C-alpha positions as CSV (number, residue, x, y, z in Angstrom):
1,X,87.8,106.6,231.0
2,X,91.1,105.2,232.5
3,X,94.1,104.8,230.3
4,X,94.8,101.1,230.0
5,X,96.8,98.8,227.7
6,X,95.1,95.4,228.0
7,X,91.8,96.5,226.6
8,X,91.3,99.0,223.8
9,X,87.6,100.0,224.3
10,X,87.7,102.6,221.5
11,X,89.1,100.1,219.1
12,X,86.4,97.5,220.0
13,X,83.6,100.1,219.5
14,X,85.1,101.2,216.1
15,X,85.3,97.5,215.0
16,X,81.7,96.9,215.8
17,X,80.6,100.0,213.9
18,X,82.9,99.1,211.0
19,X,81.3,95.6,210.8
20,X,77.8,97.0,211.0
21,X,78.5,99.6,208.3
22,X,80.3,97.2,206.1
23,X,77.4,94.7,206.3
24,X,75.0,97.5,205.4
25,X,77.3,98.5,202.4
26,X,77.3,94.9,201.1
27,X,73.5,94.6,201.6
28,X,73.0,97.9,199.6
29,X,75.3,96.7,196.9
30,X,73.4,93.4,196.7
31,X,70.1,95.2,196.4
32,X,71.3,97.4,193.6
33,X,73.0,94.6,191.7
34,X,70.0,92.2,192.0
35,X,67.3,94.9,191.7
36,X,65.5,93.3,194.6
37,X,64.7,94.9,198.0
38,X,64.5,91.5,199.6
39,X,67.3,89.1,198.7
40,X,67.6,87.4,202.1
41,X,64.7,86.2,204.3
42,X,65.9,88.3,207.2
43,X,65.5,91.5,205.1
44,X,61.7,91.2,205.4
45,X,60.5,87.7,206.3
46,X,56.8,88.7,206.1
47,X,57.2,90.6,202.9
48,X,59.0,87.7,201.2
49,X,56.2,85.3,202.2
50,X,53.5,87.6,200.7
51,X,55.7,88.1,197.6
52,X,56.1,84.3,197.0
53,X,52.3,83.8,197.2
54,X,51.6,86.7,194.8
55,X,54.3,85.5,192.4
56,X,52.9,82.0,192.5
57,X,49.4,83.3,191.8
58,X,50.8,85.3,188.8
59,X,52.5,82.2,187.4
60,X,49.3,80.2,187.7
61,X,47.4,83.0,186.0
62,X,49.7,82.7,183.0
63,X,49.2,79.0,182.8
64,X,45.4,79.4,183.0
65,X,45.6,82.1,180.3
66,X,47.3,79.5,178.0
67,X,44.6,77.0,178.8
68,X,41.9,79.6,177.9
69,X,43.7,80.3,174.7
70,X,43.6,76.6,173.9
71,X,39.9,76.5,174.7
72,X,39.4,79.4,172.3
73,X,41.4,77.6,169.6
74,X,39.3,74.5,170.1
75,X,36.0,76.5,169.7
76,X,37.3,78.3,166.7
77,X,38.3,75.0,165.1
78,X,34.8,73.6,165.9
79,X,33.2,76.7,164.4
80,X,35.0,76.0,161.2
81,X,33.6,72.4,161.2
82,X,30.1,73.7,161.9
83,X,30.4,76.2,159.1
84,X,31.4,73.4,156.7
85,X,28.4,71.4,157.8
86,X,26.2,74.3,157.0
87,X,27.7,74.6,153.6
88,X,27.1,70.9,153.0
89,X,23.5,71.1,154.0
90,X,23.1,74.1,151.8
91,X,24.5,72.2,148.9
92,X,22.1,69.3,149.7
93,X,19.2,71.7,149.6
94,X,20.5,73.0,146.2
95,X,20.7,69.4,145.0
96,X,17.1,68.9,146.1
97,X,16.0,71.9,144.1
98,X,17.9,70.7,141.0
99,X,16.4,67.3,141.3
100,X,12.9,68.8,141.1
101,X,13.6,70.1,137.6
102,X,11.2,68.3,135.3
103,X,13.6,68.6,132.4
104,X,16.1,66.4,134.3
105,X,16.2,62.8,133.2
106,X,17.0,59.7,135.4
107,X,20.7,59.9,134.6
108,X,20.8,63.5,135.8
109,X,19.0,62.6,139.0
110,X,21.5,59.7,139.6
111,X,24.4,62.2,139.2
112,X,22.8,64.4,141.8
113,X,22.3,61.4,144.1
114,X,26.0,60.5,143.7
115,X,27.0,63.9,145.1
116,X,24.4,63.6,147.8
117,X,25.8,60.3,149.0
118,X,29.3,61.8,149.1
119,X,28.1,64.8,151.1
120,X,26.2,62.6,153.5
121,X,29.4,60.6,154.2
122,X,31.2,63.9,154.7
123,X,28.7,64.8,157.4
124,X,29.4,61.6,159.2
125,X,33.1,62.3,159.0
126,X,32.6,65.8,160.5
127,X,31.0,64.2,163.6
128,X,34.3,62.5,164.3
129,X,36.5,65.5,164.0
130,X,39.2,65.9,166.7
131,X,41.3,68.7,168.1
132,X,44.7,67.6,169.3
133,X,43.4,64.1,169.8
134,X,40.2,65.1,171.7
135,X,36.7,64.9,170.3
136,X,35.2,68.2,169.0
137,X,31.6,66.8,169.2
138,X,29.6,64.2,171.1
139,X,30.1,60.9,169.4
140,X,26.9,59.4,170.8
141,X,23.5,61.0,170.8
142,X,22.4,59.6,174.2
143,X,23.8,61.7,177.0
144,X,23.7,58.7,179.4
145,X,26.0,56.8,177.1
146,X,28.6,59.5,177.0
147,X,32.1,59.2,178.5
148,X,34.9,61.7,178.8
149,X,36.6,60.7,175.6
150,X,33.4,61.0,173.5
151,X,31.3,63.7,175.2
152,X,33.0,66.8,173.7
153,X,32.3,68.5,177.1
154,X,35.2,70.3,178.6
155,X,35.7,72.5,181.7
156,X,38.1,75.5,181.4
157,X,39.1,77.1,184.7
158,X,39.3,80.8,184.5
159,X,41.1,82.0,187.6
160,X,44.5,81.4,189.3
161,X,42.6,79.1,191.8
162,X,42.5,76.5,189.0
163,X,40.5,73.5,190.1
164,X,40.1,74.4,193.8
165,X,36.7,74.0,195.3
166,X,34.4,76.8,194.2
167,X,36.9,78.1,191.7
168,X,35.3,79.8,188.6
169,X,35.2,77.9,185.4
170,X,33.6,77.8,182.0
171,X,31.9,74.7,180.5
172,X,32.4,74.0,176.8
173,X,29.1,72.3,176.0
174,X,29.1,69.1,173.9
175,X,27.4,69.2,170.5
176,X,26.0,66.1,168.8
177,X,26.4,67.5,165.3
178,X,24.4,64.9,163.4
179,X,21.5,65.0,165.8
180,X,20.3,67.9,163.6
181,X,21.1,65.8,160.5
182,X,19.7,62.4,161.4
183,X,17.4,62.5,158.4
184,X,20.2,63.5,156.0
185,X,22.8,61.1,157.3
186,X,20.6,58.1,157.5
187,X,22.5,55.5,155.5
188,X,19.4,54.4,153.5
189,X,18.2,57.8,152.5
190,X,18.8,59.3,149.1
191,X,18.5,62.8,147.8
192,X,14.7,62.5,147.4
193,X,14.1,60.6,150.6
194,X,14.9,63.2,153.3
195,X,12.0,63.6,155.6
196,X,10.8,62.6,159.0
197,X,8.7,59.7,157.8
198,X,11.4,58.2,155.6
199,X,13.9,57.4,158.3
200,X,11.3,55.3,160.2
201,X,11.0,52.8,157.3
202,X,13.6,50.1,157.1
203,X,12.9,49.2,153.5
204,X,14.0,52.5,151.8
205,X,15.4,51.9,148.3
206,X,18.4,53.9,147.1
207,X,16.6,55.6,144.3
208,X,15.7,59.3,144.0
209,X,12.1,58.6,143.0
210,X,11.3,56.8,146.3
211,X,10.1,59.7,148.5
212,X,9.9,63.4,148.0
213,X,12.5,65.6,149.7
214,X,11.1,67.6,152.6
215,X,12.3,71.1,152.0
216,X,11.0,72.4,155.3
217,X,13.1,69.7,157.0
218,X,16.3,71.0,155.2
219,X,15.5,74.6,156.3
220,X,15.0,73.3,159.8
221,X,18.4,71.6,159.8
222,X,20.0,74.9,158.7
223,X,18.2,76.7,161.5
224,X,19.5,74.2,164.0
225,X,23.1,74.4,162.7
226,X,22.9,78.2,162.8
227,X,21.8,78.0,166.5
228,X,24.7,75.6,167.2
229,X,27.1,78.0,165.6
230,X,25.7,80.9,167.5
231,X,26.1,79.2,170.8
232,X,29.6,78.1,169.8
233,X,30.4,81.8,169.0
234,X,28.9,82.9,172.4
235,X,31.4,80.4,174.1
236,X,34.3,82.0,172.2
237,X,33.1,85.4,173.3
238,X,32.8,84.3,177.0
239,X,36.3,82.9,177.0
240,X,37.8,85.9,175.4
241,X,36.3,88.0,178.2
242,X,37.7,85.5,180.8
243,X,41.1,85.9,179.1
244,X,41.0,89.6,179.4
245,X,39.9,89.5,183.0
246,X,42.8,87.1,183.8
247,X,45.3,89.3,182.0
248,X,44.3,92.2,184.1
249,X,44.4,90.1,187.3
250,X,47.9,88.8,186.4
251,X,49.1,92.4,185.7
252,X,47.8,93.5,189.2
253,X,49.4,90.5,190.9
254,X,52.7,91.2,189.2
255,X,52.5,94.9,190.3
256,X,51.7,93.9,193.9
257,X,54.6,91.5,194.0
258,X,56.9,94.2,192.5
259,X,56.0,96.7,195.1
260,X,57.2,94.3,197.8
261,X,60.3,92.8,196.1
262,X,61.7,95.3,193.7
263,X,64.2,97.9,195.0
264,X,63.8,101.7,194.6
265,X,67.0,102.5,192.7
266,X,67.0,106.2,193.6
267,X,66.4,105.6,197.3
268,X,68.9,102.8,197.6
269,X,71.6,104.7,195.6
270,X,71.2,107.5,198.3
271,X,71.5,104.9,201.0
272,X,74.6,103.4,199.3
273,X,76.4,106.7,199.4
274,X,75.5,107.1,203.1
275,X,76.7,103.7,204.2
276,X,79.8,104.0,202.0
277,X,80.9,107.2,203.8
278,X,80.1,105.6,207.2
279,X,82.2,102.5,206.3
280,X,85.1,104.7,205.3
281,X,84.7,106.8,208.5
282,X,84.6,103.6,210.7
283,X,87.7,102.3,209.0
284,X,89.5,105.6,209.6
285,X,88.4,105.8,213.3
286,X,89.5,102.2,213.8
287,X,93.0,103.3,212.7
288,X,92.9,106.2,215.2
289,X,91.6,103.9,218.0
290,X,94.4,101.4,217.4
291,X,96.9,104.3,217.6
292,X,95.5,105.5,220.9
293,X,97.5,102.9,222.8
294,X,100.6,104.6,221.8
295,X,99.8,107.3,224.4
296,X,100.3,104.7,227.2
297,X,103.5,103.5,225.6
298,X,104.8,107.1,225.5
299,X,104.1,107.5,229.2
300,X,106.0,104.2,229.9
301,X,109.0,105.4,228.0
302,X,109.2,108.6,229.9
């Protein structure tokens, strides 16, 4: 290479290497300080795109998990109401047995009837129970008359796809609680007038001696409530399994995103040491290259 003054090729080459090594040093420092392998799109454009989609799916999974937990809470609260309804019907059955005692006088029967009337109203009130302002049970018995606010039917999505077409979901079925208790909750029926035939008469008198209590009907009501509670419990179990599945899915999504985005500290520390030495060497060689022009000046002086 000729000895020239106007252009210092060695210096230009050293400058380019210094800039490249210095950029690599800053990039390595950024990775170690942020803990991320990709902190600029140009580091890995495709990897960043995949990471963003995986991270978004993980975030949606967490939201869906919260929705499932709310659904479980709803069902657990409804289970408590159903349990209470069973206790009420059981007490009514007990009152029926007490009213059959031939040693009880009319005043005693009236006292039993007073409690029955209160329990019957309580069953009406249970039908209108709400959870966070939404109906726990169907408020109308005819399915064709139901609307969203009164149906007690809710759809819980169970994947990060949320409400996309074909996305998996679980339907919380509506329950018309007093459909099993129509005889008991008929406003004209008294403690001794609970049977199928009684509710079809409009002229029922509010006296215990009107019609005999149908014990088999009370047993049937308890069986229906037990069936309702069993199905409600099955729904809780299904949502718990959906929650577990989504927890595993979110964990795997987070791990996949981590493999793309997170930096390997050991590997990057080694790379930092390498580019740090190269940067210092480039800087030193640039100093030497700048000094090489002194040779030409020395020739000119001589």
